[in-house]
MOPAC internal coordinates of N, CA, C and O (Angstrom, degrees):
PM7 1SCF
backbone

  N    0.0000 0     0.00 0     0.00 0    0    0    0
  C    1.3961 1     0.00 0     0.00 0    1    0    0
  C    1.4536 1   117.77 1     0.00 0    2    1    0
  O    1.2310 1   121.08 1   144.94 1    3    2    1
  N    1.2476 1   115.53 1   -35.06 1    3    2    1
  C    1.4847 1   120.50 1   176.18 1    5    3    2
  C    1.5540 1   112.12 1   -66.18 1    6    5    3
  O    1.2310 1   119.89 1   142.47 1    7    6    5
  N    1.3946 1   117.82 1   -37.53 1    7    6    5
  C    1.4004 1   118.54 1  -179.29 1    9    7    6
  C    1.5432 1   106.98 1   -72.09 1   10    9    7
  O    1.2310 1   116.23 1   149.23 1   11   10    9
  N    1.3873 1   124.78 1   -30.77 1   11   10    9
  C    1.3576 1   124.49 1   172.54 1   13   11   10
  C    1.5030 1   114.99 1   -63.32 1   14   13   11
  O    1.2310 1   121.51 1   137.01 1   15   14   13
  N    1.3636 1   114.71 1   -42.99 1   15   14   13
  C    1.4799 1   117.95 1   175.62 1   17   15   14
  C    1.5208 1   109.69 1   -62.46 1   18   17   15
  O    1.2310 1   120.07 1   136.36 1   19   18   17
  N    1.2983 1   117.48 1   -43.64 1   19   18   17
  C    1.5311 1   117.75 1   179.36 1   21   19   18
  C    1.4653 1   111.95 1   -62.51 1   22   21   19
  O    1.2310 1   120.79 1   144.79 1   23   22   21
  N    1.3172 1   116.09 1   -35.21 1   23   22   21
  C    1.5494 1   119.21 1  -176.82 1   25   23   22
  C    1.6480 1   102.29 1   -71.08 1   26   25   23
  O    1.2310 1   121.10 1   138.39 1   27   26   25
  N    1.3323 1   115.50 1   -41.61 1   27   26   25
  C    1.5236 1   111.99 1   179.84 1   29   27   26
  C    1.4981 1   114.33 1   -64.22 1   30   29   27
  O    1.2310 1   122.92 1   144.01 1   31   30   29
  N    1.4352 1   112.00 1   -35.99 1   31   30   29
  C    1.4675 1   117.44 1   179.17 1   33   31   30
  C    1.5909 1   108.06 1   -62.97 1   34   33   31
  O    1.2310 1   120.79 1   136.54 1   35   34   33
  N    1.3155 1   116.09 1   -43.46 1   35   34   33
  C    1.4805 1   121.90 1   178.71 1   37   35   34
  C    1.4498 1   111.81 1   -59.66 1   38   37   35
  O    1.2310 1   120.08 1   137.10 1   39   38   37
  N    1.3003 1   117.46 1   -42.90 1   39   38   37
  C    1.4952 1   123.29 1   177.33 1   41   39   38
  C    1.4047 1   111.72 1   -63.74 1   42   41   39
  O    1.2310 1   118.56 1   139.36 1   43   42   41
  N    1.4481 1   120.34 1   -40.64 1   43   42   41
  C    1.4409 1   121.13 1   178.16 1   45   43   42
  C    1.4339 1   112.34 1   -74.47 1   46   45   43
  O    1.2310 1   116.60 1   149.71 1   47   46   45
  N    1.1734 1   124.08 1   -30.29 1   47   46   45
  C    1.5085 1   128.95 1   168.36 1   49   47   46
  C    1.5192 1   106.88 1   -60.24 1   50   49   47
  O    1.2310 1   116.96 1   128.84 1   51   50   49
  N    1.1121 1   123.40 1   -51.16 1   51   50   49
  C    1.5142 1   131.18 1  -169.23 1   53   51   50
  C    1.6511 1   100.61 1   -69.73 1   54   53   51
  O    1.2310 1   120.09 1   141.02 1   55   54   53
  N    1.2850 1   117.43 1   -38.98 1   55   54   53
  C    1.5216 1   118.18 1   175.89 1   57   55   54
  C    1.4619 1   112.48 1   -69.48 1   58   57   55
  O    1.2310 1   117.91 1   143.05 1   59   58   57
  N    1.3204 1   121.59 1   -36.95 1   59   58   57
  C    1.4498 1   122.97 1   175.16 1   61   59   58
  C    1.5462 1   109.72 1   -68.37 1   62   61   59
  O    1.2310 1   115.60 1   144.44 1   63   62   61
  N    1.2679 1   125.96 1   -35.56 1   63   62   61
  C    1.3881 1   126.13 1   175.34 1   65   63   62
  C    1.5098 1   111.91 1   -67.48 1   66   65   63
  O    1.2310 1   122.25 1   134.34 1   67   66   65
  N    1.3237 1   113.30 1   -45.66 1   67   66   65
  C    1.5951 1   117.34 1   177.88 1   69   67   66
  C    1.5327 1   108.63 1   -62.31 1   70   69   67
  O    1.2310 1   119.20 1   145.34 1   71   70   69
  N    1.3062 1   119.13 1   -34.66 1   71   70   69
  C    1.4293 1   120.91 1  -178.53 1   73   71   70
  C    1.4899 1   111.45 1   -71.56 1   74   73   71
  O    1.2310 1   117.79 1   147.76 1   75   74   73
  N    1.2631 1   121.82 1   -32.24 1   75   74   73
  C    1.4937 1   126.53 1   171.52 1   77   75   74
  C    1.4343 1   106.04 1   -67.31 1   78   77   75
  O    1.2310 1   118.78 1   126.02 1   79   78   77
  N    1.3465 1   119.93 1   -53.98 1   79   78   77
  C    1.4949 1   121.38 1  -173.97 1   81   79   78
  C    1.5803 1   107.01 1   -63.99 1   82   81   79
  O    1.2310 1   119.49 1   148.13 1   83   82   81
  N    1.3118 1   118.57 1   -31.87 1   83   82   81
  C    1.4072 1   116.88 1  -178.94 1   85   83   82
  C    1.5666 1   112.20 1   -60.76 1   86   85   83
  O    1.2310 1   119.90 1   136.32 1   87   86   85
  N    1.4024 1   117.79 1   -43.68 1   87   86   85
  C    1.3508 1   122.22 1   178.00 1   89   87   86
  C    1.5343 1   108.48 1   -59.29 1   90   89   87
  O    1.2310 1   118.50 1   138.91 1   91   90   89
  N    1.2960 1   120.47 1   -41.09 1   91   90   89
  C    1.4505 1   126.41 1  -175.24 1   93   91   90
  C    1.4940 1   106.53 1   -67.47 1   94   93   91
  O    1.2310 1   119.10 1   133.24 1   95   94   93
  N    1.3346 1   119.32 1   -46.76 1   95   94   93
  C    1.4598 1   126.34 1  -178.43 1   97   95   94
  C    1.5187 1   109.39 1   -58.41 1   98   97   95
  O    1.2310 1   121.16 1   132.97 1   99   98   97
  N    1.3257 1   115.38 1   -47.03 1   99   98   97
  C    1.3770 1   126.45 1  -179.50 1  101   99   98
  C    1.5475 1   109.29 1   -58.80 1  102  101   99
  O    1.2310 1   119.74 1   128.97 1  103  102  101
  N    1.3329 1   118.11 1   -51.03 1  103  102  101
  C    1.4303 1   124.21 1   176.54 1  105  103  102
  C    1.5162 1   115.51 1   -54.22 1  106  105  103
  O    1.2310 1   124.34 1   130.54 1  107  106  105
  N    1.4115 1   109.28 1   -49.46 1  107  106  105
  C    1.4101 1   119.82 1   178.70 1  109  107  106
  C    1.5109 1   112.90 1   -61.72 1  110  109  107
  O    1.2310 1   120.76 1   138.57 1  111  110  109
  N    1.2420 1   116.15 1   -41.43 1  111  110  109
  C    1.5441 1   119.62 1  -177.51 1  113  111  110
  C    1.4943 1   105.40 1   -71.61 1  114  113  111
  O    1.2310 1   118.65 1   144.01 1  115  114  113
  N    1.3566 1   120.18 1   -35.99 1  115  114  113
  C    1.4658 1   120.84 1  -178.21 1  117  115  114
  C    1.5526 1   108.37 1   -65.99 1  118  117  115
  O    1.2310 1   121.98 1   133.21 1  119  118  117
  N    1.2844 1   113.82 1   -46.79 1  119  118  117
  C    1.4949 1   123.87 1  -175.75 1  121  119  118
  C    1.7580 1   106.56 1   -61.75 1  122  121  119
  O    1.2310 1   125.27 1   137.05 1  123  122  121
  N    1.2890 1   107.48 1   -42.95 1  123  122  121
  C    1.5962 1   108.71 1  -178.56 1  125  123  122
  C    1.4600 1   107.76 1   -69.73 1  126  125  123
  O    1.2310 1   118.43 1   143.65 1  127  126  125
  N    1.4041 1   120.60 1   -36.35 1  127  126  125
  C    1.3795 1   120.92 1   178.59 1  129  127  126
  C    1.5709 1   114.30 1   -66.47 1  130  129  127
  O    1.2310 1   120.93 1   136.68 1  131  130  129
  N    1.2966 1   115.83 1   -43.32 1  131  130  129
  C    1.4657 1   119.23 1   171.84 1  133  131  130
  C    1.5300 1   114.76 1   -53.55 1  134  133  131
  O    1.2310 1   122.20 1   133.18 1  135  134  133
  N    1.3802 1   113.40 1   -46.82 1  135  134  133
  C    1.4542 1   118.81 1  -175.89 1  137  135  134
  C    1.5554 1   107.95 1   -64.17 1  138  137  135
  O    1.2310 1   123.77 1   134.27 1  139  138  137
  N    1.3835 1   110.36 1   -45.73 1  139  138  137
  C    1.4905 1   114.07 1   179.61 1  141  139  138
  C    1.5675 1   113.96 1   -59.48 1  142  141  139
  O    1.2310 1   121.92 1   137.30 1  143  142  141
  N    1.2971 1   113.92 1   -42.70 1  143  142  141
  C    1.4349 1   121.53 1   175.75 1  145  143  142
  C    1.5378 1   113.03 1   -58.61 1  146  145  143
  O    1.2310 1   122.36 1   137.23 1  147  146  145
  N    1.2874 1   113.09 1   -42.77 1  147  146  145
  C    1.5556 1   118.47 1   175.81 1  149  147  146
  C    1.4472 1   113.70 1   -59.41 1  150  149  147
  O    1.2310 1   122.81 1   133.25 1  151  150  149
  N    1.4009 1   112.23 1   -46.75 1  151  150  149
  C    1.4113 1   114.23 1  -177.65 1  153  151  150
  C    1.4131 1   114.81 1   -68.21 1  154  153  151
  O    1.2310 1   119.68 1   144.68 1  155  154  153
  N    1.3487 1   118.21 1   -35.32 1  155  154  153
  C    1.4478 1   123.99 1   175.85 1  157  155  154
  C    1.5923 1   109.61 1   -63.83 1  158  157  155
  O    1.2310 1   121.78 1   138.80 1  159  158  157
  N    1.2999 1   114.19 1   -41.20 1  159  158  157
  C    1.4235 1   117.02 1   175.31 1  161  159  158
  C    1.4884 1   117.34 1   -61.48 1  162  161  159
  O    1.2310 1   122.32 1   135.73 1  163  162  161
  N    1.2790 1   113.16 1   -44.27 1  163  162  161
  C    1.4784 1   120.23 1   171.02 1  165  163  162
  C    1.4158 1   116.15 1   -59.78 1  166  165  163
  O    1.2310 1   119.56 1   136.35 1  167  166  165
  N    1.3921 1   118.44 1   -43.65 1  167  166  165
  C    1.4318 1   120.70 1   171.74 1  169  167  166
  C    1.6359 1   113.35 1   -56.73 1  170  169  167
  O    1.2310 1   122.05 1   125.31 1  171  170  169
  N    1.2320 1   113.68 1   -54.69 1  171  170  169
  C    1.3937 1   124.08 1   178.67 1  173  171  170
  C    1.5410 1   112.63 1   -55.43 1  174  173  171
  O    1.2310 1   120.93 1   138.58 1  175  174  173
  N    1.2502 1   115.83 1   -41.42 1  175  174  173
  C    1.4027 1   123.57 1   174.53 1  177  175  174
  C    1.7090 1   113.58 1   -63.26 1  178  177  175
  O    1.2310 1   123.48 1   138.58 1  179  178  177
  N    1.3072 1   110.94 1   -41.42 1  179  178  177
  C    1.4220 1   114.54 1   178.32 1  181  179  178
  C    1.6103 1   113.03 1   -68.19 1  182  181  179
  O    1.2310 1   123.94 1   140.88 1  183  182  181
  N    1.2905 1   110.04 1   -39.12 1  183  182  181
  C    1.5059 1   117.28 1   172.75 1  185  183  182
  C    1.4898 1   113.43 1   -60.56 1  186  185  183
  O    1.2310 1   121.50 1   127.13 1  187  186  185
  N    1.3862 1   114.73 1   -52.87 1  187  186  185
  C    1.4429 1   116.45 1   177.82 1  189  187  186
  C    1.5452 1   111.99 1   -58.33 1  190  189  187
  O    1.2310 1   120.23 1   139.80 1  191  190  189
  N    1.3745 1   117.17 1   -40.20 1  191  190  189
  C    1.4197 1   120.79 1  -176.21 1  193  191  190
  C    1.5148 1   110.94 1   -66.46 1  194  193  191
  O    1.2310 1   119.83 1   142.24 1  195  194  193
  N    1.3436 1   117.92 1   -37.76 1  195  194  193
  C    1.5436 1   123.07 1   173.50 1  197  195  194
  C    1.6054 1   109.71 1   -59.15 1  198  197  195
  O    1.2310 1   122.32 1   132.12 1  199  198  197
  N    1.2955 1   113.17 1   -47.88 1  199  198  197
  C    1.4511 1   118.64 1  -174.51 1  201  199  198
  C    1.4587 1   109.99 1   -64.03 1  202  201  199
  O    1.2310 1   121.31 1   133.15 1  203  202  201
  N    1.4836 1   115.10 1   -46.85 1  203  202  201
  C    1.3919 1   116.53 1   179.12 1  205  203  202
  C    1.5179 1   114.23 1   -66.52 1  206  205  203
  O    1.2310 1   119.98 1   148.97 1  207  206  205
  N    1.2593 1   117.65 1   -31.03 1  207  206  205
  C    1.5311 1   123.22 1   173.25 1  209  207  206
  C    1.4845 1   113.95 1   -60.75 1  210  209  207
  O    1.2310 1   122.05 1   131.27 1  211  210  209
  N    1.3075 1   113.69 1   -48.73 1  211  210  209
  C    1.4218 1   125.43 1  -177.03 1  213  211  210
  C    1.6036 1   103.29 1   -59.51 1  214  213  211
  O    1.2310 1   121.94 1   123.42 1  215  214  213
  N    1.3361 1   113.90 1   -56.58 1  215  214  213
  C    1.4817 1   119.29 1  -174.51 1  217  215  214
  C    1.5583 1   108.71 1   -59.80 1  218  217  215
  O    1.2310 1   120.73 1   138.45 1  219  218  217
  N    1.2492 1   116.20 1   -41.55 1  219  218  217
  C    1.4686 1   114.38 1   179.70 1  221  219  218
  C    1.6567 1   110.85 1   -66.04 1  222  221  219
  O    1.2310 1   123.13 1   140.11 1  223  222  221
  N    1.2341 1   111.60 1   -39.89 1  223  222  221
  C    1.4129 1   119.94 1   179.54 1  225  223  222
  C    1.4979 1   111.86 1   -60.93 1  226  225  223
  O    1.2310 1   121.71 1   134.56 1  227  226  225
  N    1.2782 1   114.33 1   -45.44 1  227  226  225
  C    1.5054 1   117.50 1   175.86 1  229  227  226
  C    1.5904 1   113.16 1   -64.98 1  230  229  227
  O    1.2310 1   123.99 1   143.58 1  231  230  229
  N    1.2240 1   109.95 1   -36.42 1  231  230  229
  C    1.5544 1   113.56 1   177.89 1  233  231  230
  C    1.3920 1   111.24 1   -64.78 1  234  233  231
  O    1.2310 1   121.97 1   129.47 1  235  234  233
  N    1.4888 1   113.83 1   -50.53 1  235  234  233
  C    1.4486 1   112.07 1   179.73 1  237  235  234
  C    1.4935 1   120.70 1   -62.83 1  238  237  235
  O    1.2310 1   123.32 1   149.84 1  239  238  237
  N    1.4340 1   111.24 1   -30.16 1  239  238  237
  C    1.4861 1   119.41 1   172.53 1  241  239  238
  C    1.4835 1   109.73 1   -62.95 1  242  241  239
  O    1.2310 1   121.19 1   133.28 1  243  242  241
  N    1.3504 1   115.34 1   -46.72 1  243  242  241
  C    1.4798 1   117.50 1   178.28 1  245  243  242
  C    1.4812 1   112.28 1   -55.21 1  246  245  243
  O    1.2310 1   123.23 1   125.88 1  247  246  245
  N    1.2761 1   111.41 1   -54.12 1  247  246  245
  C    1.4955 1   122.04 1  -177.32 1  249  247  246
  C    1.5922 1   112.77 1   -53.20 1  250  249  247
  O    1.2310 1   121.71 1   136.62 1  251  250  249
  N    1.3952 1   114.33 1   -43.38 1  251  250  249
  C    1.4234 1   119.89 1   178.70 1  253  251  250
  C    1.5256 1   109.01 1   -71.99 1  254  253  251
  O    1.2310 1   118.75 1   147.23 1  255  254  253
  N    1.2303 1   119.99 1   -32.77 1  255  254  253
  C    1.5002 1   119.52 1   173.76 1  257  255  254
  C    1.4820 1   112.50 1   -63.59 1  258  257  255
  O    1.2310 1   121.91 1   133.98 1  259  258  257
  N    1.2799 1   113.96 1   -46.02 1  259  258  257
  C    1.4745 1   120.63 1  -177.94 1  261  259  258
  C    1.5316 1   111.13 1   -66.44 1  262  261  259
  O    1.2310 1   119.42 1   145.28 1  263  262  261
  N    1.3626 1   118.72 1   -34.72 1  263  262  261
  C    1.4508 1   122.30 1   170.62 1  265  263  262
  C    1.4992 1   113.66 1   -62.57 1  266  265  263
  O    1.2310 1   122.38 1   140.95 1  267  266  265
  N    1.3127 1   113.04 1   -39.05 1  267  266  265
  C    1.4255 1   116.23 1  -175.93 1  269  267  266
  C    1.6051 1   108.22 1   -71.47 1  270  269  267
  O    1.2310 1   121.26 1   140.00 1  271  270  269
  N    1.2498 1   115.20 1   -40.00 1  271  270  269
  C    1.5060 1   118.69 1   174.88 1  273  271  270
  C    1.5359 1   110.42 1   -61.57 1  274  273  271
  O    1.2310 1   119.60 1   135.71 1  275  274  273
  N    1.2730 1   118.37 1   -44.29 1  275  274  273
  C    1.4314 1   123.53 1   176.43 1  277  275  274
  C    1.5240 1   111.84 1   -59.72 1  278  277  275
  O    1.2310 1   118.83 1   138.70 1  279  278  277
  N    1.3472 1   119.84 1   -41.30 1  279  278  277
  C    1.4340 1   121.28 1   178.46 1  281  279  278
  C    1.5254 1   110.06 1   -65.04 1  282  281  279
  O    1.2310 1   122.37 1   139.28 1  283  282  281
  N    1.2947 1   113.06 1   -40.72 1  283  282  281
  C    1.5414 1   115.01 1   179.11 1  285  283  282
  C    1.4708 1   110.70 1   -66.92 1  286  285  283
  O    1.2310 1   120.57 1   138.85 1  287  286  285
  N    1.2528 1   116.51 1   -41.15 1  287  286  285
  C    1.5633 1   119.71 1  -178.61 1  289  287  286
  C    1.6296 1   104.37 1   -64.04 1  290  289  287
  O    1.2310 1   119.42 1   141.55 1  291  290  289
  N    1.2345 1   118.71 1   -38.45 1  291  290  289
  C    1.4611 1   120.39 1  -177.09 1  293  291  290
  C    1.4778 1   104.18 1   -68.45 1  294  293  291
  O    1.2310 1   117.86 1   138.63 1  295  294  293
  N    1.3729 1   121.69 1   -41.37 1  295  294  293
  C    1.4133 1   121.40 1   176.84 1  297  295  294
  C    1.5876 1   115.99 1   -60.73 1  298  297  295
  O    1.2310 1   123.16 1   154.68 1  299  298  297
  N    1.2936 1   111.56 1   -25.32 1  299  298  297
  C    1.4303 1   114.77 1  -178.77 1  301  299  298
  C    1.5554 1   108.38 1   -95.15 1  302  301  299
  O    1.2310 1   121.07 1  -172.11 1  303  302  301
  N    1.3457 1   115.56 1     7.89 1  303  302  301
  C    1.5058 1   115.25 1   169.71 1  305  303  302
  C    1.4840 1   114.09 1    90.27 1  306  305  303
  O    1.2310 1   117.87 1  -172.81 1  307  306  305
  N    1.3228 1   121.67 1     7.19 1  307  306  305
  C    1.3869 1   125.61 1  -177.09 1  309  307  306
  C    1.5438 1   109.85 1   -72.37 1  310  309  307
  O    1.2310 1   118.12 1   -32.53 1  311  310  309
  N    1.3526 1   121.18 1   147.47 1  311  310  309
  C    1.4249 1   124.71 1  -179.07 1  313  311  310
  C    1.5566 1   110.04 1   -74.76 1  314  313  311
  O    1.2310 1   125.11 1   -15.98 1  315  314  313
  N    1.3199 1   107.78 1   164.02 1  315  314  313
  C    1.5247 1   113.70 1  -179.83 1  317  315  314
  C    1.4695 1   109.92 1   -65.61 1  318  317  315
  O    1.2310 1   119.74 1   144.13 1  319  318  317
  N    1.4209 1   118.09 1   -35.87 1  319  318  317
  C    1.4868 1   121.18 1   175.51 1  321  319  318
  C    1.5483 1   112.97 1   -56.19 1  322  321  319
  O    1.2310 1   120.13 1   127.53 1  323  322  321
  N    1.2598 1   117.37 1   -52.47 1  323  322  321
  C    1.4390 1   129.36 1   175.11 1  325  323  322
  C    1.5659 1   107.61 1   -49.44 1  326  325  323
  O    1.2310 1   119.20 1   130.05 1  327  326  325
  N    1.2634 1   119.12 1   -49.95 1  327  326  325
  C    1.4531 1   121.68 1  -171.75 1  329  327  326
  C    1.5339 1   107.03 1   -71.88 1  330  329  327
  O    1.2310 1   120.02 1   142.41 1  331  330  329
  N    1.2747 1   117.57 1   -37.59 1  331  330  329
  C    1.4976 1   120.54 1   175.74 1  333  331  330
  C    1.4277 1   109.66 1   -56.03 1  334  333  331
  O    1.2310 1   119.39 1   130.46 1  335  334  333
  N    1.3835 1   118.76 1   -49.54 1  335  334  333
  C    1.4462 1   125.05 1   178.76 1  337  335  334
  C    1.4355 1   113.83 1   -56.04 1  338  337  335
  O    1.2310 1   123.46 1   131.15 1  339  338  337
  N    1.3697 1   110.98 1   -48.85 1  339  338  337
  C    1.5242 1   115.14 1  -171.64 1  341  339  338
  C    1.5142 1   110.84 1   -76.01 1  342  341  339
  O    1.2310 1   117.12 1   142.18 1  343  342  341
  N    1.3674 1   123.09 1   -37.82 1  343  342  341
  C    1.4000 1   120.66 1  -174.79 1  345  343  342
  C    1.5954 1   112.56 1   -99.59 1  346  345  343
  O    1.2310 1   121.29 1   154.82 1  347  346  345
  N    1.3305 1   115.13 1   -25.18 1  347  346  345
  C    1.4526 1   115.40 1  -176.65 1  349  347  346
  C    1.5826 1   109.73 1    91.87 1  350  349  347
  O    1.2310 1   119.60 1   176.65 1  351  350  349
  N    1.3258 1   118.37 1    -3.35 1  351  350  349
  C    1.3918 1   119.77 1  -178.20 1  353  351  350
  C    1.5266 1   114.05 1   -69.77 1  354  353  351
  O    1.2310 1   116.61 1   -12.91 1  355  354  353
  N    1.1784 1   124.06 1   167.09 1  355  354  353
  C    1.4004 1   121.38 1   179.29 1  357  355  354
  C    1.6772 1   108.24 1   -87.78 1  358  357  355
  O    1.2310 1   122.66 1   -21.46 1  359  358  357
  N    1.2587 1   112.51 1   158.54 1  359  358  357
  C    1.4137 1   114.82 1   178.99 1  361  359  358
  C    1.5419 1   111.44 1   -60.14 1  362  361  359
  O    1.2310 1   122.19 1   146.47 1  363  362  361
  N    1.3532 1   113.41 1   -33.53 1  363  362  361
  C    1.5823 1   116.67 1  -179.06 1  365  363  362
  C    1.4923 1   110.03 1   -68.58 1  366  365  363
  O    1.2310 1   120.31 1   140.37 1  367  366  365
  N    1.3676 1   117.01 1   -39.63 1  367  366  365
  C    1.4902 1   116.98 1   170.85 1  369  367  366
  C    1.4404 1   113.23 1   -56.59 1  370  369  367
  O    1.2310 1   117.30 1   135.51 1  371  370  369
  N    1.1831 1   122.74 1   -44.49 1  371  370  369
  C    1.5077 1   127.39 1  -178.91 1  373  371  370
  C    1.5642 1   112.84 1   -66.69 1  374  373  371
  O    1.2310 1   123.31 1   138.44 1  375  374  373
  N    1.3675 1   111.25 1   -41.56 1  375  374  373
  C    1.4792 1   116.31 1   174.25 1  377  375  374
  C    1.5199 1   110.27 1   -59.65 1  378  377  375
  O    1.2310 1   119.84 1   137.99 1  379  378  377
  N    1.2868 1   117.91 1   -42.01 1  379  378  377
  C    1.4609 1   125.04 1  -178.64 1  381  379  378
  C    1.5258 1   109.56 1   -56.31 1  382  381  379
  O    1.2310 1   119.50 1   142.14 1  383  382  381
  N    1.3352 1   118.56 1   -37.86 1  383  382  381
  C    1.4675 1   126.21 1   178.26 1  385  383  382
  C    1.5510 1   108.88 1   -61.40 1  386  385  383
  O    1.2310 1   119.24 1   146.43 1  387  386  385
  N    1.3662 1   119.06 1   -33.57 1  387  386  385
  C    1.3696 1   122.41 1  -178.51 1  389  387  386
  C    1.4709 1   118.25 1   -71.03 1  390  389  387
  O    1.2310 1   121.27 1   163.25 1  391  390  389
  N    1.3101 1   115.17 1   -16.75 1  391  390  389
  C    1.4009 1   122.99 1  -177.53 1  393  391  390
  C    1.5429 1   117.31 1  -104.60 1  394  393  391
  O    1.2310 1   120.10 1   180.00 1  395  394  393

């Protein structure tokens, strides 16, 4: 009977140790998951930022090219309507080039 009680005590002690470790394991896993999530978020943000920057750069470059064409067409005496048709710019944009 004493051996059985000692065995039960051993099991209870092991259970207590496991319970303490379980909390530590959970905290460690949670912290690791948060760190991994932050890193993935940063990586995703950098990728999205690059894509957005490239897209904006291309759009700005395209717009600058169209404005240059519009200026040249104005210099050749073309009408605002013709320039709108050729470039796709708005009449307002073309009028702004005249000022």
